[in-house]
MIMARMAR-116033 format. One record per residue (C-alpha): residue number from 1; residue in three letters; x, y, z. Coordinates in Angstrom, 3 decimals. Layout:
# MIMARMAR-116033
<r i="NUM" aa="ALA" c1="X" c2="Y" c3="Z"/>
...
This chain:
# MIMARMAR-116033
<r i="1" aa="UNK" c1="114.705" c2="104.732" c3="126.685"/>
<r i="2" aa="UNK" c1="116.643" c2="102.194" c3="124.572"/>
<r i="3" aa="UNK" c1="117.858" c2="100.654" c3="127.828"/>
<r i="4" aa="UNK" c1="114.297" c2="100.545" c3="129.177"/>
<r i="5" aa="UNK" c1="113.108" c2="98.905" c3="125.968"/>
<r i="6" aa="UNK" c1="115.822" c2="96.236" c3="126.145"/>
<r i="7" aa="UNK" c1="114.871" c2="95.564" c3="129.753"/>
<r i="8" aa="UNK" c1="111.220" c2="95.295" c3="128.714"/>
<r i="9" aa="UNK" c1="112.116" c2="92.914" c3="125.870"/>
<r i="10" aa="UNK" c1="114.182" c2="90.795" c3="128.236"/>
<r i="11" aa="UNK" c1="111.372" c2="90.533" c3="130.789"/>
<r i="12" aa="UNK" c1="108.996" c2="89.464" c3="128.012"/>
<r i="13" aa="UNK" c1="111.469" c2="87.024" c3="126.457"/>
<r i="14" aa="UNK" c1="109.401" c2="83.996" c3="127.442"/>
<r i="15" aa="UNK" c1="106.224" c2="85.536" c3="126.004"/>
<r i="16" aa="UNK" c1="107.960" c2="86.291" c3="122.681"/>
<r i="17" aa="UNK" c1="109.321" c2="82.776" c3="122.445"/>
<r i="18" aa="UNK" c1="105.777" c2="81.471" c3="123.031"/>
<r i="19" aa="UNK" c1="104.340" c2="83.959" c3="120.524"/>
<r i="20" aa="UNK" c1="106.888" c2="83.022" c3="117.834"/>
<r i="21" aa="UNK" c1="105.952" c2="79.377" c3="118.431"/>
<r i="22" aa="UNK" c1="102.270" c2="80.220" c3="117.887"/>
<r i="23" aa="UNK" c1="103.055" c2="81.937" c3="114.589"/>
<r i="24" aa="UNK" c1="105.080" c2="78.855" c3="113.569"/>
<r i="25" aa="UNK" c1="102.147" c2="76.487" c3="114.296"/>
<r i="26" aa="UNK" c1="99.718" c2="78.791" c3="112.446"/>
<r i="27" aa="UNK" c1="102.149" c2="78.943" c3="109.496"/>
<r i="28" aa="UNK" c1="102.394" c2="75.145" c3="109.123"/>
<r i="29" aa="UNK" c1="98.622" c2="74.745" c3="109.541"/>
<r i="30" aa="UNK" c1="97.958" c2="77.330" c3="106.864"/>
<r i="31" aa="UNK" c1="100.684" c2="76.319" c3="104.414"/>
<r i="32" aa="UNK" c1="99.770" c2="72.622" c3="104.529"/>
<r i="33" aa="UNK" c1="96.132" c2="73.491" c3="103.913"/>
<r i="34" aa="UNK" c1="97.031" c2="75.863" c3="101.031"/>
<r i="35" aa="UNK" c1="98.780" c2="73.031" c3="99.142"/>
<r i="36" aa="UNK" c1="95.793" c2="70.760" c3="99.808"/>
<r i="37" aa="UNK" c1="93.292" c2="73.303" c3="98.466"/>
<r i="38" aa="UNK" c1="95.392" c2="74.102" c3="95.363"/>
<r i="39" aa="UNK" c1="95.210" c2="70.392" c3="94.438"/>
<r i="40" aa="UNK" c1="91.538" c2="70.176" c3="95.522"/>
<r i="41" aa="UNK" c1="90.552" c2="73.348" c3="93.626"/>
<r i="42" aa="UNK" c1="91.892" c2="71.863" c3="90.387"/>
<r i="43" aa="UNK" c1="90.221" c2="68.479" c3="91.039"/>
<r i="44" aa="UNK" c1="86.827" c2="69.974" c3="91.985"/>
<r i="45" aa="UNK" c1="87.153" c2="72.515" c3="89.122"/>
<r i="46" aa="UNK" c1="86.367" c2="75.454" c3="91.449"/>
<r i="47" aa="UNK" c1="87.960" c2="78.863" c3="90.844"/>
<r i="48" aa="UNK" c1="86.428" c2="80.070" c3="94.130"/>
<r i="49" aa="UNK" c1="88.544" c2="77.499" c3="95.989"/>
<r i="50" aa="UNK" c1="91.599" c2="78.407" c3="93.901"/>
<r i="51" aa="UNK" c1="91.125" c2="82.121" c3="94.720"/>
<r i="52" aa="UNK" c1="90.798" c2="81.254" c3="98.405"/>
<r i="53" aa="UNK" c1="93.947" c2="79.136" c3="98.015"/>
<r i="54" aa="UNK" c1="95.660" c2="82.295" c3="96.750"/>
<r i="55" aa="UNK" c1="94.335" c2="84.207" c3="99.783"/>
<r i="56" aa="UNK" c1="95.641" c2="81.429" c3="102.045"/>
<r i="57" aa="UNK" c1="98.984" c2="81.386" c3="100.227"/>
<r i="58" aa="UNK" c1="99.284" c2="85.123" c3="100.935"/>
<r i="59" aa="UNK" c1="98.524" c2="84.495" c3="104.589"/>
<r i="60" aa="UNK" c1="101.007" c2="81.613" c3="104.698"/>
<r i="61" aa="UNK" c1="103.657" c2="83.948" c3="103.299"/>
<r i="62" aa="UNK" c1="102.667" c2="86.615" c3="105.843"/>
<r i="63" aa="UNK" c1="102.872" c2="84.044" c3="108.646"/>
<r i="64" aa="UNK" c1="106.206" c2="82.685" c3="107.420"/>
<r i="65" aa="UNK" c1="107.683" c2="86.162" c3="107.054"/>
<r i="66" aa="UNK" c1="106.230" c2="87.261" c3="110.420"/>
<r i="67" aa="UNK" c1="107.761" c2="84.178" c3="112.064"/>
<r i="68" aa="UNK" c1="111.140" c2="84.853" c3="110.393"/>
<r i="69" aa="UNK" c1="111.146" c2="88.607" c3="111.068"/>
<r i="70" aa="UNK" c1="110.040" c2="88.105" c3="114.664"/>
<r i="71" aa="UNK" c1="113.542" c2="86.610" c3="115.040"/>
<r i="72" aa="UNK" c1="115.404" c2="88.984" c3="112.677"/>
<r i="73" aa="UNK" c1="113.937" c2="92.166" c3="114.219"/>
<r i="74" aa="UNK" c1="115.452" c2="91.176" c3="117.584"/>
<r i="75" aa="UNK" c1="118.968" c2="91.430" c3="116.159"/>
<r i="76" aa="UNK" c1="120.948" c2="94.428" c3="117.372"/>
<r i="77" aa="UNK" c1="122.197" c2="96.958" c3="114.853"/>
<r i="78" aa="UNK" c1="125.619" c2="96.273" c3="113.381"/>
<r i="79" aa="UNK" c1="128.128" c2="97.735" c3="110.897"/>
<r i="80" aa="UNK" c1="126.017" c2="96.616" c3="107.919"/>
<r i="81" aa="UNK" c1="122.676" c2="97.936" c3="109.262"/>
<r i="82" aa="UNK" c1="123.314" c2="100.845" c3="111.624"/>
<r i="83" aa="UNK" c1="119.547" c2="101.398" c3="112.101"/>
<r i="84" aa="UNK" c1="119.053" c2="97.720" c3="112.953"/>
<r i="85" aa="UNK" c1="116.885" c2="95.125" c3="111.214"/>
<r i="86" aa="UNK" c1="113.367" c2="96.476" c3="111.791"/>
<r i="87" aa="UNK" c1="112.854" c2="97.410" c3="108.124"/>
<r i="88" aa="UNK" c1="113.320" c2="93.800" c3="106.984"/>
<r i="89" aa="UNK" c1="109.687" c2="93.080" c3="107.883"/>
<r i="90" aa="UNK" c1="108.692" c2="95.860" c3="105.476"/>
<r i="91" aa="UNK" c1="110.699" c2="94.230" c3="102.687"/>
<r i="92" aa="UNK" c1="108.888" c2="90.960" c3="103.440"/>
<r i="93" aa="UNK" c1="105.495" c2="92.679" c3="103.261"/>
<r i="94" aa="UNK" c1="106.326" c2="94.236" c3="99.862"/>
<r i="95" aa="UNK" c1="107.560" c2="90.881" c3="98.437"/>
<r i="96" aa="UNK" c1="104.371" c2="89.263" c3="99.750"/>
<r i="97" aa="UNK" c1="102.193" c2="91.973" c3="98.145"/>
<r i="98" aa="UNK" c1="103.871" c2="91.575" c3="94.743"/>
<r i="99" aa="UNK" c1="103.346" c2="87.767" c3="94.823"/>
<r i="100" aa="UNK" c1="99.664" c2="88.288" c3="95.716"/>
<r i="101" aa="UNK" c1="99.218" c2="90.887" c3="92.953"/>
<r i="102" aa="UNK" c1="100.519" c2="88.467" c3="90.318"/>
<r i="103" aa="UNK" c1="98.418" c2="85.617" c3="91.764"/>
<r i="104" aa="UNK" c1="95.270" c2="87.774" c3="91.802"/>
<r i="105" aa="UNK" c1="95.586" c2="88.608" c3="88.104"/>
<r i="106" aa="UNK" c1="96.111" c2="84.922" c3="87.238"/>
<r i="107" aa="UNK" c1="92.934" c2="83.997" c3="89.190"/>
<r i="108" aa="UNK" c1="90.933" c2="86.826" c3="87.550"/>
<r i="109" aa="UNK" c1="92.072" c2="85.712" c3="84.088"/>
<r i="110" aa="UNK" c1="90.631" c2="82.261" c3="84.935"/>
<r i="111" aa="UNK" c1="87.426" c2="83.450" c3="86.628"/>
<r i="112" aa="UNK" c1="86.215" c2="86.170" c3="84.231"/>
<r i="113" aa="UNK" c1="85.866" c2="83.838" c3="81.160"/>
<r i="114" aa="UNK" c1="83.931" c2="81.410" c3="83.407"/>
<r i="115" aa="UNK" c1="81.219" c2="84.018" c3="84.003"/>
<r i="116" aa="UNK" c1="80.575" c2="84.005" c3="80.254"/>
<r i="117" aa="UNK" c1="80.900" c2="80.208" c3="79.991"/>
<r i="118" aa="UNK" c1="80.295" c2="78.624" c3="83.452"/>
<r i="119" aa="UNK" c1="81.816" c2="75.176" c3="84.015"/>
<r i="120" aa="UNK" c1="80.330" c2="72.461" c3="86.270"/>
<r i="121" aa="UNK" c1="81.711" c2="72.342" c3="89.808"/>
<r i="122" aa="UNK" c1="81.741" c2="69.416" c3="92.245"/>
<r i="123" aa="UNK" c1="79.499" c2="70.959" c3="94.964"/>
<r i="124" aa="UNK" c1="80.014" c2="68.313" c3="97.753"/>
<r i="125" aa="UNK" c1="83.792" c2="68.736" c3="97.372"/>
<r i="126" aa="UNK" c1="83.395" c2="72.502" c3="97.620"/>
<r i="127" aa="UNK" c1="81.307" c2="72.161" c3="100.815"/>
<r i="128" aa="UNK" c1="83.851" c2="69.718" c3="102.309"/>
<r i="129" aa="UNK" c1="86.773" c2="72.061" c3="101.608"/>
<r i="130" aa="UNK" c1="84.877" c2="75.060" c3="103.023"/>
<r i="131" aa="UNK" c1="84.163" c2="73.230" c3="106.306"/>
<r i="132" aa="UNK" c1="87.824" c2="72.142" c3="106.520"/>
<r i="133" aa="UNK" c1="88.907" c2="75.736" c3="105.744"/>
<r i="134" aa="UNK" c1="86.755" c2="77.146" c3="108.545"/>
<r i="135" aa="UNK" c1="88.182" c2="74.565" c3="111.011"/>
<r i="136" aa="UNK" c1="91.874" c2="75.059" c3="110.014"/>
<r i="137" aa="UNK" c1="91.769" c2="78.863" c3="109.930"/>
<r i="138" aa="UNK" c1="89.614" c2="78.981" c3="113.069"/>
<r i="139" aa="UNK" c1="92.217" c2="76.830" c3="114.882"/>
<r i="140" aa="UNK" c1="95.001" c2="79.187" c3="113.739"/>
<r i="141" aa="UNK" c1="93.037" c2="82.257" c3="114.962"/>
<r i="142" aa="UNK" c1="92.514" c2="80.632" c3="118.367"/>
<r i="143" aa="UNK" c1="96.205" c2="79.733" c3="118.510"/>
<r i="144" aa="UNK" c1="97.141" c2="83.429" c3="118.094"/>
<r i="145" aa="UNK" c1="94.337" c2="84.789" c3="120.298"/>
<r i="146" aa="UNK" c1="96.418" c2="85.802" c3="123.321"/>
<r i="147" aa="UNK" c1="99.361" c2="87.313" c3="121.405"/>
<r i="148" aa="UNK" c1="99.774" c2="91.060" c3="121.357"/>
<r i="149" aa="UNK" c1="102.647" c2="92.058" c3="119.057"/>
<r i="150" aa="UNK" c1="101.731" c2="94.097" c3="115.969"/>
<r i="151" aa="UNK" c1="102.939" c2="91.274" c3="113.747"/>
<r i="152" aa="UNK" c1="100.606" c2="88.797" c3="115.447"/>
<r i="153" aa="UNK" c1="97.597" c2="91.123" c3="115.455"/>
<r i="154" aa="UNK" c1="97.959" c2="91.639" c3="111.682"/>
<r i="155" aa="UNK" c1="98.313" c2="87.886" c3="111.121"/>
<r i="156" aa="UNK" c1="95.257" c2="87.162" c3="113.289"/>
<r i="157" aa="UNK" c1="93.211" c2="89.646" c3="111.248"/>
<r i="158" aa="UNK" c1="94.305" c2="87.905" c3="108.019"/>
<r i="159" aa="UNK" c1="93.202" c2="84.529" c3="109.362"/>
<r i="160" aa="UNK" c1="89.829" c2="85.921" c3="110.461"/>
<r i="161" aa="UNK" c1="89.338" c2="87.210" c3="106.911"/>
<r i="162" aa="UNK" c1="90.076" c2="83.673" c3="105.704"/>
<r i="163" aa="UNK" c1="87.358" c2="82.235" c3="107.929"/>
<r i="164" aa="UNK" c1="84.899" c2="84.724" c3="106.399"/>
<r i="165" aa="UNK" c1="86.071" c2="83.778" c3="102.888"/>
<r i="166" aa="UNK" c1="85.441" c2="80.097" c3="103.611"/>
<r i="167" aa="UNK" c1="81.968" c2="80.852" c3="104.993"/>
<r i="168" aa="UNK" c1="81.229" c2="82.518" c3="101.598"/>
<r i="169" aa="UNK" c1="82.534" c2="79.413" c3="99.760"/>
<r i="170" aa="UNK" c1="80.412" c2="77.170" c3="102.027"/>
<r i="171" aa="UNK" c1="77.256" c2="79.163" c3="101.225"/>
<r i="172" aa="UNK" c1="78.164" c2="79.028" c3="97.512"/>
<r i="173" aa="UNK" c1="78.709" c2="75.248" c3="97.705"/>
<r i="174" aa="UNK" c1="75.338" c2="74.705" c3="99.421"/>
<r i="175" aa="UNK" c1="73.541" c2="76.793" c3="96.750"/>
<r i="176" aa="UNK" c1="75.348" c2="74.824" c3="93.999"/>
<r i="177" aa="UNK" c1="74.374" c2="71.529" c3="95.656"/>
<r i="178" aa="UNK" c1="70.665" c2="72.342" c3="95.481"/>
<r i="179" aa="UNK" c1="70.542" c2="74.525" c3="92.339"/>
<r i="180" aa="UNK" c1="72.326" c2="74.207" c3="89.014"/>
<r i="181" aa="UNK" c1="73.953" c2="77.661" c3="89.055"/>
<r i="182" aa="UNK" c1="77.668" c2="77.123" c3="88.197"/>
<r i="183" aa="UNK" c1="78.076" c2="80.908" c3="87.650"/>
<r i="184" aa="UNK" c1="78.133" c2="81.282" c3="91.477"/>
<r i="185" aa="UNK" c1="81.668" c2="79.803" c3="91.576"/>
<r i="186" aa="UNK" c1="83.390" c2="82.462" c3="89.370"/>
<r i="187" aa="UNK" c1="81.320" c2="85.255" c3="91.016"/>
<r i="188" aa="UNK" c1="82.577" c2="84.135" c3="94.456"/>
<r i="189" aa="UNK" c1="86.090" c2="83.852" c3="93.064"/>
<r i="190" aa="UNK" c1="86.050" c2="87.413" c3="91.687"/>
<r i="191" aa="UNK" c1="84.601" c2="88.744" c3="94.968"/>
<r i="192" aa="UNK" c1="87.334" c2="87.077" c3="97.074"/>
<r i="193" aa="UNK" c1="90.093" c2="88.182" c3="94.651"/>
<r i="194" aa="UNK" c1="88.914" c2="91.817" c3="94.624"/>
<r i="195" aa="UNK" c1="88.937" c2="91.755" c3="98.443"/>
<r i="196" aa="UNK" c1="92.523" c2="90.360" c3="98.394"/>
<r i="197" aa="UNK" c1="93.575" c2="93.005" c3="95.832"/>
<r i="198" aa="UNK" c1="92.068" c2="95.838" c3="97.906"/>
<r i="199" aa="UNK" c1="94.144" c2="94.778" c3="100.939"/>
<r i="200" aa="UNK" c1="97.284" c2="94.235" c3="98.849"/>
<r i="201" aa="UNK" c1="97.084" c2="97.719" c3="97.290"/>
<r i="202" aa="UNK" c1="96.456" c2="99.282" c3="100.710"/>
<r i="203" aa="UNK" c1="99.454" c2="97.444" c3="102.235"/>
<r i="204" aa="UNK" c1="101.669" c2="98.318" c3="99.254"/>
<r i="205" aa="UNK" c1="100.793" c2="102.011" c3="99.574"/>
<r i="206" aa="UNK" c1="101.659" c2="101.972" c3="103.291"/>
<r i="207" aa="UNK" c1="104.869" c2="100.044" c3="102.616"/>
<r i="208" aa="UNK" c1="105.968" c2="102.391" c3="99.840"/>
<r i="209" aa="UNK" c1="105.298" c2="105.457" c3="102.010"/>
<r i="210" aa="UNK" c1="107.551" c2="103.991" c3="104.723"/>
<r i="211" aa="UNK" c1="110.229" c2="103.033" c3="102.156"/>
<r i="212" aa="UNK" c1="110.155" c2="106.586" c3="100.729"/>
<r i="213" aa="UNK" c1="110.537" c2="107.970" c3="104.285"/>
<r i="214" aa="UNK" c1="107.148" c2="109.679" c3="104.372"/>
<r i="215" aa="UNK" c1="105.933" c2="111.248" c3="107.619"/>
<r i="216" aa="UNK" c1="104.374" c2="108.482" c3="109.779"/>
<r i="217" aa="UNK" c1="100.560" c2="108.485" c3="109.611"/>
<r i="218" aa="UNK" c1="100.243" c2="108.571" c3="113.425"/>
<r i="219" aa="UNK" c1="102.467" c2="111.688" c3="113.787"/>
<r i="220" aa="UNK" c1="101.391" c2="115.280" c3="113.042"/>
<r i="221" aa="UNK" c1="104.383" c2="117.435" c3="111.988"/>
<r i="222" aa="UNK" c1="102.761" c2="120.737" c3="113.054"/>
<r i="223" aa="UNK" c1="101.852" c2="119.344" c3="116.491"/>
<r i="224" aa="UNK" c1="105.420" c2="118.080" c3="116.975"/>
<r i="225" aa="UNK" c1="106.830" c2="121.499" c3="116.049"/>
<r i="226" aa="UNK" c1="104.384" c2="123.325" c3="118.365"/>
<r i="227" aa="UNK" c1="105.177" c2="120.936" c3="121.243"/>
<r i="228" aa="UNK" c1="108.933" c2="121.472" c3="120.805"/>
<r i="229" aa="UNK" c1="108.611" c2="125.273" c3="120.701"/>
<r i="230" aa="UNK" c1="106.566" c2="125.190" c3="123.942"/>
<r i="231" aa="UNK" c1="109.534" c2="123.672" c3="125.816"/>
<r i="232" aa="UNK" c1="111.542" c2="126.035" c3="128.058"/>
<r i="233" aa="UNK" c1="114.832" c2="127.450" c3="126.599"/>
<r i="234" aa="UNK" c1="113.910" c2="126.550" c3="122.991"/>
<r i="235" aa="UNK" c1="113.337" c2="129.720" c3="120.942"/>
<r i="236" aa="UNK" c1="112.472" c2="127.979" c3="117.660"/>
<r i="237" aa="UNK" c1="112.976" c2="124.729" c3="115.761"/>
<r i="238" aa="UNK" c1="113.626" c2="124.031" c3="112.072"/>
<r i="239" aa="UNK" c1="115.002" c2="121.394" c3="109.694"/>
<r i="240" aa="UNK" c1="112.602" c2="118.821" c3="111.158"/>
<r i="241" aa="UNK" c1="112.672" c2="115.344" c3="109.611"/>
<r i="242" aa="UNK" c1="110.356" c2="112.586" c3="110.807"/>
<r i="243" aa="UNK" c1="110.230" c2="109.098" c3="109.326"/>
<r i="244" aa="UNK" c1="109.557" c2="105.573" c3="110.476"/>
<r i="245" aa="UNK" c1="111.672" c2="102.430" c3="110.251"/>
<r i="246" aa="UNK" c1="108.853" c2="99.883" c3="110.089"/>
<r i="247" aa="UNK" c1="105.572" c2="101.696" c3="110.727"/>
<r i="248" aa="UNK" c1="105.935" c2="101.525" c3="114.521"/>
<r i="249" aa="UNK" c1="109.442" c2="102.825" c3="115.377"/>
<r i="250" aa="UNK" c1="109.539" c2="106.552" c3="114.528"/>
<r i="251" aa="UNK" c1="112.658" c2="108.728" c3="114.180"/>
<r i="252" aa="UNK" c1="113.071" c2="112.521" c3="114.416"/>
<r i="253" aa="UNK" c1="116.011" c2="114.808" c3="113.632"/>
<r i="254" aa="UNK" c1="115.844" c2="118.572" c3="114.240"/>
<r i="255" aa="UNK" c1="117.747" c2="121.803" c3="114.792"/>
<r i="256" aa="UNK" c1="116.744" c2="123.888" c3="117.827"/>
<r i="257" aa="UNK" c1="117.711" c2="127.520" c3="118.437"/>
<r i="258" aa="UNK" c1="118.678" c2="128.146" c3="122.086"/>
<r i="259" aa="UNK" c1="120.275" c2="131.020" c3="124.007"/>
<r i="260" aa="UNK" c1="123.920" c2="131.764" c3="123.120"/>
<r i="261" aa="UNK" c1="124.915" c2="131.463" c3="126.785"/>
<r i="262" aa="UNK" c1="123.703" c2="127.821" c3="127.119"/>
<r i="263" aa="UNK" c1="126.395" c2="125.655" c3="128.711"/>
<r i="264" aa="UNK" c1="126.936" c2="121.895" c3="128.234"/>
<r i="265" aa="UNK" c1="124.888" c2="120.878" c3="131.269"/>
<r i="266" aa="UNK" c1="121.940" c2="123.067" c3="130.254"/>
<r i="267" aa="UNK" c1="122.181" c2="121.732" c3="126.689"/>
<r i="268" aa="UNK" c1="121.931" c2="118.176" c3="128.012"/>
<r i="269" aa="UNK" c1="118.845" c2="119.108" c3="130.081"/>
<r i="270" aa="UNK" c1="117.202" c2="120.660" c3="126.975"/>
<r i="271" aa="UNK" c1="117.912" c2="117.508" c3="124.925"/>
<r i="272" aa="UNK" c1="116.503" c2="115.293" c3="127.666"/>
<r i="273" aa="UNK" c1="113.304" c2="117.375" c3="127.800"/>
<r i="274" aa="UNK" c1="112.913" c2="117.060" c3="124.025"/>
<r i="275" aa="UNK" c1="113.367" c2="113.266" c3="124.145"/>
<r i="276" aa="UNK" c1="110.830" c2="112.904" c3="126.956"/>
<r i="277" aa="UNK" c1="108.276" c2="115.113" c3="125.154"/>
<r i="278" aa="UNK" c1="108.736" c2="113.150" c3="121.903"/>
<r i="279" aa="UNK" c1="108.325" c2="109.762" c3="123.638"/>
<r i="280" aa="UNK" c1="104.774" c2="110.872" c3="124.504"/>
<r i="281" aa="UNK" c1="104.226" c2="111.672" c3="120.806"/>
<r i="282" aa="UNK" c1="105.197" c2="108.162" c3="119.683"/>
<r i="283" aa="UNK" c1="108.728" c2="109.057" c3="118.543"/>
<r i="284" aa="UNK" c1="111.338" c2="106.606" c3="119.817"/>
<r i="285" aa="UNK" c1="114.617" c2="107.993" c3="118.454"/>
<r i="286" aa="UNK" c1="115.554" c2="111.704" c3="118.501"/>
<r i="287" aa="UNK" c1="118.713" c2="113.452" c3="117.222"/>
<r i="288" aa="UNK" c1="118.981" c2="117.166" c3="118.127"/>
<r i="289" aa="UNK" c1="121.392" c2="119.845" c3="116.966"/>
<r i="290" aa="UNK" c1="121.438" c2="122.997" c3="119.111"/>
<r i="291" aa="UNK" c1="122.211" c2="126.354" c3="117.465"/>
<r i="292" aa="UNK" c1="122.738" c2="129.954" c3="118.654"/>
<r i="293" aa="UNK" c1="120.407" c2="132.732" c3="117.415"/>
<r i="294" aa="UNK" c1="121.651" c2="134.196" c3="114.104"/>
<r i="295" aa="UNK" c1="123.804" c2="131.136" c3="113.368"/>
<r i="296" aa="UNK" c1="121.018" c2="128.826" c3="112.245"/>
<r i="297" aa="UNK" c1="121.498" c2="126.351" c3="109.448"/>
<r i="298" aa="UNK" c1="125.160" c2="126.499" c3="108.572"/>
<r i="299" aa="UNK" c1="124.992" c2="123.656" c3="106.006"/>
<r i="300" aa="UNK" c1="123.415" c2="123.805" c3="102.551"/>
<r i="301" aa="UNK" c1="120.796" c2="121.054" c3="102.863"/>
<r i="302" aa="UNK" c1="119.211" c2="122.688" c3="105.910"/>
<r i="303" aa="UNK" c1="115.728" c2="124.104" c3="105.353"/>
<r i="304" aa="UNK" c1="114.927" c2="126.965" c3="107.767"/>
<r i="305" aa="UNK" c1="111.300" c2="126.948" c3="106.605"/>
<r i="306" aa="UNK" c1="110.567" c2="123.530" c3="108.096"/>
């Protein structure tokens, strides 16, 4: 399967190069605009624009890390990282989440006092920035439209959220232009920041579960065990461990009890059947230990219950 995957990657090499280029363009678009809106948010005195700048900064980091890890993840495993480099993207996501958490609390500490004592905001500037935000983020979404890797789908979703955030700022700016309601700015800011925080906490929880080698959310342990015990020549399985490297590449190790008279060739056939069955259950890497009846679990850490 590894060979098949490498062949598949090779045949799609041109597409990946193109996709990485799209992420790069989206990154520079977003990052340049983030700096612009940080300066503009301070000048216009709008915490809504500053909170959207934080959202955009998070997306710029996501884009930058996705662009970098698109390259790193292609590296083959080596002596330093025998499982390869797939988990680096997870590290990037956790770093990104921590930066966004800190940023969100800074924005909230600015916005909450403004609800009690609203400050005047430059409404035309707010409207101008919102229109520019919709154009820049819309262009980045279109740039990533045809790409299909998980990294790119996640990034595209982030940018779509940004477009929606800017539409909210635009509506707020138009209301402020016609009505003297400066409280709208901190209310928008808090709304956008809570939305960012919700996504950050969700991503952190997923990331931590992967880091702590939790069972992948798309794999059911009982179903895997039942499927394995249905296979011919396997009497029972135990000491099952399933985890995921990066949320997409899942790994399984197990002990299987087979007949005492199983020879090497038959053992290889059994292992091949297991690998094929597990491929259909979204498990890409399988390590199997075969045992004779009555001789199960010779080492201490083995758990015959599982």
